[in-house]
C-alpha positions in Angstrom: 32.6 -28.8 18.6 34.3 -29.9 21.9 37.7 -31.6 21.2 38.8 -34.2 23.7 42.1 -36.2 23.8 42.4 -39.5 25.7 45.8 -41.0 26.7 46.0 -44.6 27.9 48.8 -47.1 28.4 46.8 -50.0 26.8 45.4 -50.9 23.4 42.4 -49.2 22.0 39.6 -50.4 21.4 40.2 -53.6 23.5 40.3 -51.6 26.8 36.6 -51.7 27.7 36.4 -48.7 30.0 38.3 -46.4 27.6 36.1 -47.6 24.7 32.9 -47.0 26.6 33.8 -43.5 27.6 35.2 -42.5 24.3 32.2 -43.7 22.3 29.8 -42.0 24.9 31.5 -38.7 24.3 31.4 -39.1 20.5 27.7 -40.0 20.8 27.2 -36.8 22.7 28.6 -34.8 19.7 32.2 -34.4 20.8 35.4 -35.1 18.8 37.6 -37.7 20.5 41.2 -38.7 19.8 42.8 -41.6 21.7 46.6 -42.1 22.0 47.2 -45.7 22.9 49.5 -48.7 22.4 49.7 -51.2 19.5 48.6 -54.7 20.2 50.6 -56.5 17.5 53.4 -55.7 15.1 52.2 -54.1 11.9 49.0 -52.7 13.3 47.8 -49.4 12.0 49.2 -46.5 14.0 46.4 -44.2 12.8 42.8 -45.4 12.4 39.2 -44.6 13.2 37.0 -46.8 15.3 33.3 -46.1 15.8 33.9 -42.4 15.3 37.0 -42.2 17.6 40.3 -41.2 16.1 43.0 -43.6 17.3 46.8 -42.8 17.3 48.9 -45.7 18.4 52.5 -45.5 19.8 54.7 -48.2 18.4 55.0 -50.1 21.7 53.4 -53.4 22.8 52.5 -53.8 26.5 54.4 -56.8 28.0 53.6 -57.9 31.5 56.9 -58.4 33.3 58.8 -57.3 36.4 58.9 -53.9 38.0 61.9 -52.6 36.0 60.4 -53.7 32.7 57.2 -52.0 33.6 58.9 -48.7 34.5 60.9 -48.7 31.3 57.7 -49.2 29.2 56.0 -46.5 31.2 58.9 -44.1 30.7 59.0 -44.6 26.9 55.3 -44.3 26.5 55.1 -41.1 28.7 57.7 -39.4 26.5 56.2 -40.6 23.2 52.6 -39.8 24.2 53.6 -36.4 25.5 55.2 -35.5 22.2 52.3 -36.9 20.2 49.6 -35.1 22.3 51.5 -31.8 22.3 51.8 -32.0 18.5 48.1 -32.8 18.0 47.2 -30.0 20.4 48.9 -27.4 18.3 46.3 -28.0 15.5 43.3 -29.3 17.4 43.4 -27.2 20.6 41.9 -29.8 22.9 39.3 -28.5 25.4 39.9 -31.6 27.6 42.6 -34.1 28.0 41.3 -37.3 29.7 44.2 -39.5 31.0 43.6 -43.1 32.1 45.9 -44.7 34.7 48.0 -46.8 35.0 50.5 -45.2 35.7 49.0 -42.2 37.5 51.9 -40.0 36.4 50.8 -40.5 32.8 48.7 -37.4 33.5 52.0 -35.4 33.0 51.7 -36.0 29.3 49.0 -33.2 29.4 51.4 -30.5 30.6 51.4 -28.5 27.4 47.6 -28.6 26.9 47.1 -27.6 30.5 49.5 -24.7 30.2 47.4 -23.5 27.2 44.0 -23.7 28.9 42.9 -27.3 28.5 41.1 -29.0 31.4 42.5 -32.3 32.7 40.5 -35.4 33.8 42.4 -38.2 35.5 40.6 -41.5 35.3 41.9 -43.7 38.1 40.9 -47.2 37.0 42.9 -48.7 39.9 44.8 -47.5 42.9 48.4 -48.2 42.0 49.8 -48.7 45.5 47.3 -51.4 46.4 47.7 -53.1 43.1 51.5 -53.2 43.4 51.3 -54.4 47.0 49.1 -57.3 45.7 51.2 -58.1 42.6 54.6 -58.0 44.3 53.7 -59.0 47.9 54.8 -55.6 49.3 53.9 -54.1 52.6 52.5 -50.6 53.0 55.9 -49.4 54.3 57.8 -50.5 51.2 59.7 -47.6 49.6 58.1 -48.2 46.2 54.6 -48.0 47.7 55.5 -44.7 49.3 56.8 -43.4 46.0 53.5 -44.5 44.3 51.5 -42.8 47.0 53.4 -39.5 46.4 52.9 -39.8 42.6 49.2 -40.4 43.1 48.9 -37.3 45.2 50.8 -35.2 42.7 48.8 -36.6 39.8 45.5 -35.9 41.5 46.6 -32.3 42.3 47.5 -31.8 38.6 44.1 -32.8 37.4 41.0 -30.6 37.3 38.7 -33.6 37.9 39.2 -37.2 38.9 36.9 -40.1 38.1 37.1 -43.7 39.5 34.9 -46.8 39.1 33.5 -47.6 42.5 32.7 -46.4 46.1 35.6 -48.2 47.8 38.1 -46.6 45.4 36.5 -43.2 45.9 36.7 -43.5 49.7 40.3 -44.6 49.5 41.4 -41.7 47.3 39.5 -39.1 49.4 41.1 -40.5 52.6 44.6 -39.8 51.4 44.8 -37.2 48.7 41.7 -36.1 46.8 39.2 -33.4 47.7 35.7 -34.9 47.6 34.5 -32.1 45.2 37.0 -33.1 42.6 36.2 -36.9 42.6 33.3 -38.5 40.7 32.3 -42.2 40.2 31.7 -43.5 36.7 31.2 -47.2 37.1 32.4 -49.9 34.8 29.0 -50.9 33.6 28.8 -52.8 30.3 27.5 -51.1 27.1 23.9 -52.2 26.5 24.5 -52.4 22.8 27.0 -55.2 23.4 25.8 -56.9 26.6 22.1 -57.7 26.7 19.8 -60.7 27.0 19.6 -62.8 23.9 16.9 -65.3 23.0 18.4 -68.8 23.4 17.0 -72.3 23.5 16.4 -73.4 27.1 18.8 -76.0 28.3 16.4 -77.8 30.7 14.4 -80.7 29.4 10.6 -80.6 29.9 10.6 -83.5 32.3 13.6 -82.7 34.5 15.2 -79.7 36.1 18.7 -81.1 35.4 20.6 -79.7 32.5 22.2 -81.6 29.6 25.3 -79.5 30.4 26.2 -77.1 33.2 28.5 -74.4 31.8 30.7 -72.3 34.0 32.6 -69.3 32.6 35.4 -67.0 33.5 36.6 -64.1 31.3 39.2 -61.4 31.8 42.8 -61.1 32.7 44.4 -64.3 33.8 46.6 -63.5 36.7 47.1 -65.2 40.1 45.1 -62.7 42.1 42.0 -63.6 40.0 41.9 -67.0 41.6 41.4 -69.3 38.6 43.5 -72.0 40.2 41.0 -71.9 43.1 38.1 -72.1 40.7 39.4 -75.2 39.0 40.1 -76.9 42.3 36.6 -76.0 43.5 35.0 -77.4 40.4 37.1 -80.6 40.7 35.7 -81.1 44.2 32.1 -81.1 43.0 32.6 -82.6 39.5 31.0 -85.9 40.6 27.9 -84.1 41.8 27.8 -82.1 38.6 28.9 -84.7 36.0 28.0 -82.6 33.1 30.1 -79.6 34.1 32.2 -77.7 31.6 34.4 -74.7 32.6 35.0 -72.1 29.8 38.0 -69.7 30.3 38.4 -66.7 28.1 41.4 -64.4 28.4 45.2 -64.2 28.5 47.8 -63.1 31.1 51.1 -64.1 32.6 49.4 -66.8 34.8 47.9 -68.6 31.8 50.7 -71.2 31.4 50.8 -72.0 35.1 47.1 -72.5 34.9 47.3 -74.9 32.0 50.0 -76.9 33.8 47.7 -77.2 36.8 44.9 -78.4 34.5 47.3 -81.1 33.2 48.4 -82.1 36.7 44.8 -82.4 37.9 43.9 -84.3 34.7 40.8 -82.2 34.1 41.5 -81.0 30.5 38.4 -82.9 29.3 36.1 -80.4 31.0 38.3 -77.2 31.2 38.5 -75.3 27.9 40.7 -72.3 27.1 39.8 -69.8 24.4 42.4 -67.0 24.7 41.6 -63.4 24.0 38.4 -62.7 22.1 36.5 -59.4 21.4 33.8 -58.1 23.8 31.1 -58.9 21.3 32.0 -62.6 21.4 32.3 -62.5 25.2 28.7 -61.2 25.4 27.5 -63.9 23.1 29.3 -66.6 25.0 27.7 -65.5 28.3 24.2 -66.1 26.8 25.1 -69.8 26.4 26.4 -70.5 29.9 24.7 -71.3 33.2 27.0 -69.5 35.7 29.7 -66.9 35.7 32.6 -67.1 38.1 34.6 -64.2 39.6 37.0 -66.3 41.8 39.2 -63.5 43.1 41.6 -64.2 46.0 41.7 -61.8 48.9 44.4 -59.0 48.7 44.7 -55.3 49.4 43.6 -54.6 45.8 40.9 -57.3 45.3 39.3 -56.4 48.6 38.3 -52.9 47.2 38.0 -53.7 43.6 34.6 -54.1 41.9 35.0 -56.5 38.9 33.2 -55.3 35.8 32.4 -59.0 35.0 29.7 -58.9 37.7 27.6 -56.5 35.8 28.4 -58.1 32.5 26.9 -61.4 33.7 23.9 -59.7 35.3 23.2 -57.6 32.2 22.7 -60.9 30.3 20.6 -62.1 33.2 23.0 -64.8 34.3 23.9 -65.8 37.8 27.4 -65.0 39.0 29.5 -66.2 41.9 31.5 -63.4 43.5 33.9 -62.9 46.4 32.6 -61.4 49.7 34.8 -58.3 49.6 34.3 -54.6 50.5 34.3 -53.5 46.9 31.4 -55.9 46.1 29.5 -55.6 49.4 29.3 -51.9 48.9 26.7 -52.7 46.2 25.2 -56.1 46.9 23.6 -57.7 49.9 23.7 -61.4 50.8 20.4 -62.1 49.1 21.1 -60.3 45.8 24.2 -62.2 44.6 25.9 -65.5 45.2 28.8 -64.9 47.6 31.8 -67.1 48.5 34.6 -66.5 50.9 37.7 -65.4 48.9 40.6 -67.8 49.1 38.4 -70.6 50.4 38.2 -73.3 47.8 35.5 -75.2 49.7 33.3 -72.1 50.1 33.6 -71.5 46.3 32.7 -75.2 45.6 29.7 -75.1 47.9 28.4 -71.9 46.3 28.7 -73.3 42.7 26.9 -76.5 43.8 24.1 -74.5 45.5 23.5 -72.7 42.2 23.3 -76.0 40.4 21.0 -77.7 42.9 18.6 -74.8 43.5 17.9 -73.1 40.2 14.6 -71.6 41.4 16.3 -70.0 44.5 19.1 -68.8 42.3 16.7 -67.2 39.9 15.2 -65.0 42.7 18.8 -64.0 43.7 19.6 -63.1 40.1 16.4 -61.0 39.8 17.5 -58.9 42.8 21.0 -58.6 41.4 19.6 -57.4 38.1 17.7 -54.7 39.9 20.9 -53.4 41.4 22.7 -53.6 38.0 19.9 -51.5 36.5 20.5 -48.8 39.1 24.1 -48.5 37.8 23.6 -49.4 34.1 25.8 -47.7 31.5 23.0 -45.4 30.2 23.1 -43.7 33.6 26.9 -43.7 34.0 27.2 -42.3 30.4 25.0 -39.3 31.3 27.1 -38.7 34.4 30.3 -38.7 32.3 28.9 -36.4 29.7 27.5 -33.9 32.3 30.8 -33.9 34.1 32.6 -32.9 30.9 30.0 -30.2 30.1 30.1 -28.9 33.7 33.9 -28.7 33.5 33.7 -26.6 30.4 30.6 -24.6 31.6 28.7 -25.6 28.5 25.1 -26.8 28.5 23.6 -29.6 26.3 21.3 -27.1 24.7 24.2 -25.1 23.3 25.8 -28.1 21.8 22.5 -29.2 20.2 22.2 -25.7 18.7 25.7 -25.8 17.3 25.1 -29.2 15.8 21.9 -28.1 14.2 23.6 -25.0 12.7 26.4 -27.2 11.4 23.9 -29.7 9.9 22.1 -26.9 8.1 25.4 -25.5 6.7 
């Protein structure tokens, strides 16, 4: 059996990308261990989730300033390195799959690499662009230069690199990564969780107006994700959509500021907060809404990011309003999704209103968007990930099936 270790500076299984990839490899007949953070005090430090062995370091991720982040990173790198090295002594991992951030977390795999393990670096996000966005830094800032150097070293250390979208791939290739080393595995939702459900139609038989018009946002609540713009945009058109309700799922350091804004605008009667909920509940909630919102502002990071939420709404056959950025336009044309100009509250308001007023036109757009989603659905991404692992180890699927059959007979 192929033994794989994953290392991630987040909580498992609530990190969707790590969960998708780990479960895909288990499904393919591999043994997967994940080293991650705890989410709350008293949580089990060793457990098993859907066939994945989870080892948690006693550290909770807290979103804070740069110094606090680096202290957390440093502690986790040392603790994860020791844990991984200890496990490797008995399990002899074939592959160590490290998820950023930080990029330098790949250094935890030094001992396995020295003893023959192959290393995959999973670049969820480009750290320089993300830090430029979070801390309003320019490209010439010393910290950005340090992050660029660490990115280059981390990529050089890895045997293969994967990243979620075309814009990220082009960026990494342009500054440090050989094209042959880099592969795209998109953040497509698991079909077992995100799929269309049979629900009662909201429209009455004699009218194309709804009893309610439900908007939804889910994900990390930070300033760059533009929820303050989304609430302002909805306020502008509330009189034209008197039955509007805005459902917000998630947590983050911008949450309290957002709640204060809701109070100042006196819109708490139609803006509802739900906090963090599991993916299964998110998928069920999407089935009951009319429109998903991805209200990202424009920044060096959001311009090249492709939000997973886009495919999550389309997989449940719901329309979604998205920013007109490079990361999104690499996949969608103007007639296949509902675009708005990022940072422009009026543009966002007009796009929401257009979806409400023209449900038939919106349906055609959604159908084209679903077609694009199907070209990148998780079943295809999963096969690419598994084949990448097998190619890296020079092992064919047939050999694995043979081993599994022999083991089953024994």
